[in-house]
C-alpha distance (Angstrom), angle and dihedral (degrees) to the residues before:
residue distance angle dihedral
X1 . . .
X2 3.79 . .
X3 3.78 118.0 .
X4 3.79 119.7 -144.6
X5 3.82 120.0 -116.1
X6 3.82 88.2 -117.2
X7 3.80 90.8 57.2
X8 3.80 92.1 48.2
X9 3.82 90.9 49.3
X10 3.80 91.1 48.9
X11 3.81 91.2 50.7
X12 3.80 92.0 50.1
X13 3.81 91.6 48.3
X14 3.81 92.3 49.3
X15 3.80 91.5 47.5
X16 3.79 91.1 50.5
X17 3.80 90.5 47.8
X18 3.81 93.4 51.6
X19 3.81 91.1 47.1
X20 3.82 89.6 53.4
X21 3.80 91.5 49.6
X22 3.81 90.9 47.6
X23 3.82 92.0 49.2
X24 3.80 90.1 48.1
X25 3.81 90.7 53.3
X26 3.81 91.7 46.3
X27 3.81 91.0 49.5
X28 3.80 89.8 52.7
X29 3.80 89.6 52.2
X30 3.81 91.4 49.3
X31 3.80 91.4 51.5
X32 3.80 90.3 46.7
X33 3.81 90.2 51.0
X34 3.82 92.2 50.3
X35 3.79 89.6 47.9
X36 3.80 89.9 58.1
X37 3.81 98.2 47.0
X38 3.80 95.3 94.1
X39 3.79 96.3 46.6
X40 3.82 104.7 48.2
X41 3.80 90.2 -94.1
X42 3.82 90.5 -53.3
X43 3.83 95.1 -52.3
X44 3.82 91.1 111.6
X45 3.78 90.9 59.4
X46 3.78 118.2 102.6
X47 3.79 118.7 -106.7
X48 3.79 95.0 -107.5
X49 3.82 90.1 49.1
X50 3.82 91.1 52.1
X51 3.80 90.8 50.9
X52 3.81 92.2 47.3
X53 3.81 89.5 49.5
X54 3.81 90.5 52.9
X55 3.80 90.3 54.5
X56 3.80 90.1 46.9
X57 3.81 90.7 52.5
X58 3.81 89.9 53.2
X59 3.82 89.0 53.7
X60 3.82 93.4 41.8
X61 3.81 89.4 54.7
X62 3.82 88.7 69.7
X63 3.84 97.2 68.0
X64 3.80 90.0 30.7
X65 3.80 88.3 62.7
X66 3.80 99.3 33.6
X67 3.81 98.2 53.4
X68 3.84 100.2 47.4
X69 3.80 90.7 46.5
X70 3.81 90.1 50.3
X71 3.81 91.1 48.4
X72 3.79 102.0 41.1
X73 3.80 106.4 22.7
X74 3.81 140.1 52.6
X75 3.79 130.2 -123.9
X76 3.80 94.6 -104.1
X77 3.82 90.5 52.3
X78 3.81 101.0 41.4
X79 3.80 95.0 104.7
X80 3.82 96.5 42.8
X81 3.81 92.2 45.9
X82 3.81 91.8 46.2
X83 3.81 88.3 59.7
X84 3.80 89.5 54.6
X85 3.80 90.7 45.8
X86 3.81 90.4 51.2
X87 3.80 88.2 52.3
X88 3.83 90.8 51.6
X89 3.81 90.1 49.6
X90 3.79 91.6 50.0
X91 3.81 117.5 33.8
X92 3.86 98.2 35.4
X93 3.82 89.0 45.4
X94 3.80 89.5 54.4
X95 3.81 89.8 50.7
X96 3.82 92.5 46.8
X97 3.81 91.1 48.7
X98 3.80 91.6 48.7
X99 3.81 89.8 53.4
X100 3.80 97.1 41.7
X101 3.81 104.5 32.2
X102 3.78 98.9 24.1
X103 3.84 101.8 40.5
X104 3.82 109.9 15.0
X105 3.82 95.7 39.1
X106 3.81 91.3 37.6
X107 3.80 100.8 -124.7
X108 3.79 93.0 126.1
X109 3.83 119.0 -164.1
X110 3.80 87.3 -27.2
X111 3.80 89.2 75.1
X112 3.80 87.7 90.1
X113 3.80 91.7 65.0
X114 3.80 96.4 35.5
X115 3.79 91.7 54.9
X116 3.79 95.6 33.7
X117 3.80 91.0 137.7
X118 3.82 86.7 64.2
X119 3.81 104.4 31.3
X120 3.81 90.9 56.6
X121 3.79 86.7 73.8
X122 3.81 90.8 69.5
X123 3.81 83.8 78.3
X124 3.80 102.2 30.3
X125 3.82 93.7 61.4
X126 3.81 90.4 52.5
X127 3.81 87.1 65.5
X128 3.79 104.0 30.9
X129 3.81 101.1 45.1
X130 3.85 98.0 50.4
X131 3.80 88.9 45.7
X132 3.81 90.0 56.0
X133 3.81 90.1 47.6
X134 3.81 90.5 50.4
X135 3.81 92.9 52.7
X136 3.81 91.6 45.5
X137 3.80 90.9 53.3
X138 3.81 92.5 48.8
X139 3.82 91.0 48.8
X140 3.81 91.6 -174.5
X141 3.83 119.2 139.0
X142 3.81 91.1 -151.1
X143 3.80 92.1 53.6
X144 3.81 91.2 45.0
X145 3.82 90.0 50.8
X146 3.80 91.2 49.1
X147 3.79 92.3 51.3
X148 3.80 91.0 46.4
X149 3.82 88.9 54.2
X150 3.80 90.2 49.7
X151 3.80 90.8 52.3
X152 3.82 92.0 45.4
X153 3.81 91.0 48.8
X154 3.81 90.9 51.8
X155 3.82 92.2 49.0
X156 3.82 92.2 48.7
X157 3.81 90.0 48.8
X158 3.80 91.3 52.0
X159 3.82 92.7 46.9
X160 3.81 91.0 51.4
X161 3.80 89.7 48.0
X162 3.82 89.9 50.1
X163 3.82 92.3 47.3
X164 3.80 92.9 50.3
X165 3.81 91.9 48.1
X166 3.81 93.6 47.5
X167 3.82 89.9 80.0
X168 3.81 94.8 58.3
X169 3.82 110.5 34.1
X170 3.79 88.4 -83.0
X171 3.82 90.4 -52.6
X172 3.82 95.4 -50.7
X173 3.80 90.1 118.0
X174 3.80 92.4 56.0
X175 3.80 120.4 99.6
X176 3.79 120.1 -112.7
X177 3.80 90.1 -107.5
X178 3.82 91.6 53.9
X179 3.80 90.9 49.1
X180 3.82 92.4 51.3
X181 3.80 91.9 47.5
X182 3.79 89.5 50.4
X183 3.80 91.8 50.2
X184 3.81 89.2 55.3
X185 3.80 92.3 47.7
X186 3.80 92.3 48.4
X187 3.82 91.5 49.7
X188 3.82 89.8 54.7
X189 3.80 91.5 44.7
X190 3.82 91.9 50.8
X191 3.80 89.6 50.5
X192 3.81 89.8 55.0
X193 3.81 94.0 45.0
X194 3.81 94.0 48.7
X195 3.80 94.5 44.5
X196 3.81 93.3 49.9
X197 3.81 92.5 45.7
X198 3.80 93.4 50.1
X199 3.80 91.7 44.1
X200 3.81 92.9 57.0
X201 3.81 102.6 29.3
X202 3.79 106.6 32.9
X203 3.80 140.3 53.6
X204 3.77 132.2 -130.0
X205 3.81 91.2 -100.7
X206 3.81 91.6 52.3
X207 3.83 102.4 39.9
X208 3.80 95.3 103.3
X209 3.81 95.8 38.3
X210 3.79 93.2 48.7
X211 3.80 91.0 45.9
X212 3.81 88.2 56.8
X213 3.80 90.0 50.4
X214 3.81 88.8 51.3
X215 3.80 88.0 54.2
X216 3.80 89.5 49.2
X217 3.81 94.4 50.8
X218 3.80 94.9 43.8
X219 3.80 94.1 47.3
X220 3.82 92.0 44.4
X221 3.82 94.3 49.7
X222 3.80 95.4 41.8
X223 3.81 94.7 46.7
X224 3.81 92.9 46.8
X225 3.80 97.3 44.1
X226 3.82 94.2 39.6
X227 3.78 89.4 51.8
X228 3.80 92.4 49.6
X229 3.80 93.9 44.9
X230 3.81 104.3 33.5
X231 3.79 100.7 23.4
X232 3.81 99.5 41.8
X233 3.81 110.7 13.2
X234 3.83 94.6 42.1
X235 3.82 91.9 35.8
X236 3.79 98.8 -124.5
X237 3.82 94.9 126.4
X238 3.78 116.1 -162.9
X239 3.78 86.4 -32.1
X240 3.79 87.4 80.2
X241 3.81 86.8 86.8
X242 3.81 89.0 66.9
X243 3.81 98.9 34.8
X244 3.80 92.8 47.4
X245 3.81 96.3 34.7
X246 3.81 90.3 146.2
X247 3.82 87.0 64.3
X248 3.81 100.1 37.8
X249 3.81 91.9 49.5
X250 3.80 88.3 76.9
X251 3.81 93.6 66.5
X252 3.83 93.8 77.0
X253 3.82 93.1 28.2
X254 3.81 90.3 63.2
X255 3.82 88.5 59.3
X256 3.80 91.6 51.6
X257 3.79 103.0 38.5
X258 3.81 102.3 41.2
X259 3.83 97.2 48.3
X260 3.82 88.9 45.1
X261 3.80 89.2 53.9
X262 3.81 90.9 50.1
X263 3.81 91.0 47.8
X264 3.82 91.5 48.1
X265 3.81 92.3 50.4
X266 3.80 89.5 49.4
X267 3.81 91.8 52.3
X268 3.81 92.9 45.5
X269 3.80 90.2 49.9
X270 3.81 91.0 50.2
X271 3.80 91.0 49.6
X272 3.80 92.0 49.6
X273 3.81 90.1 49.7
X274 3.82 91.0 51.1
X275 3.81 91.9 49.1
X276 3.81 90.6 49.1
X277 3.82 90.5 50.9
X278 3.81 91.4 49.5
X279 3.80 92.1 50.0
X280 3.80 91.1 50.9
X281 3.82 89.6 49.2
X282 3.80 92.0 54.5
X283 3.79 94.4 53.0
X284 3.79 114.4 101.6
């Protein structure tokens, strides 16, 4: 089957674009490796410095994603290309780390746990980078503002959760009954928060989609901050998910409760619209 010259040109352009994105990601890794040469690949840094660096990397990922997409991609492809870029910032980084930290530095497969404050980003970029690409493609100030409010709401919720838990060893000192009661209260509170946010910041057509984005922001913020605080600062490692199960349980719950709220609001809105139409039809 003959391929048109336009198709061949498009394939060459896409290949060149992906190579540029891959080389950009590899250059970032090389710079990051050089940056860690004088500090035992960041192991000599204090705990608070490692945590601060993790937060800085999350922020640095914003321009790191924005600029290459602006240079090498087009508006209609921002989201699709951001997925590829996230892949290049994740899988190759894992391979590079396995070679450098696991083999050359002699940590073996245990490098993943030893450098947990770095390896966690294999997964973070898979969420953050496509989200940036999505917002760039939309290029709508109202949508950007709405997503900023979602992120801010998630951060405030985590900070309040952290503040409340600071009086009791992050809830470890609570009895099982108190933890279960709190889980019920939080579920009701989240329902209220999500419903009010969607009511004032979304539209009927976007209720379900925006509810899913709420789940994305809440799970992203809670997983990242819980990992930094419970996993690293409190020394629980990835085992914090088991030790603080009453906190980690919210990660999947967000993806059940928030979309269900959006779906419920959509159905209620449809029912109200039908009732309004029926009432108008009965009027003489």
